[in-house]
N, C-alpha and C positions, 0 to 999 in steps of 0.2 A: 601429323605432328598433333601432340595431344597438352594442352594446361596442366600441369604438376600443381600440387596440392598448393603451393603458395600463391601460383597463379589464377586457382579458380576463388581463393579466397579474395584475391586482388580484382577478380570480376565482379565478383558479387558486393563489392564496397564501391566499386564505380557504377553500378546499376541499380544497387539499392533495392533489390526487390522484395516483395511482401511474403512471400514464402520461397522457400527452396526446397527441394529434394533431390537428394543425393543417392545415386545408381548404382556404378559401379566402383571398383576400386575399394580404398579404404573411406567406406563410405560412413561409417559410422564416427569414425575420427574426426570426418568432413565435417557433418552434421555438427558434433560435437563443439568444435573451434566455433564452428560459424554461430552457435548458440549463443558462446562465451561473449561474443561480438555482437550479440543483440538481434540477431537474424532468427527469425522463425524459420528453423531447418530441420525437416526430417527425412533421414534414410529408410527407403523404399525394400521392401523385403522381395523375394521371389516371384511371388505368386499374387502382386498388388492389383486389384482392380479399378478399373476407373470410376465407378458407383462408390467406391470408398471415401472421393474427395467432396458426393454431394448430397 
């Protein structure tokens, strides 16, 4: 089973992470909604390298 859009937002609100990287599904829309709620949310591209974060 997978979390839906609303459940993903709920999880983020409960955990209050410093950064959120969205990967699958409506990743751009999810990141945009999370940013509206004050989170630092970034949708990742198809070929994102780990070194991009350091």
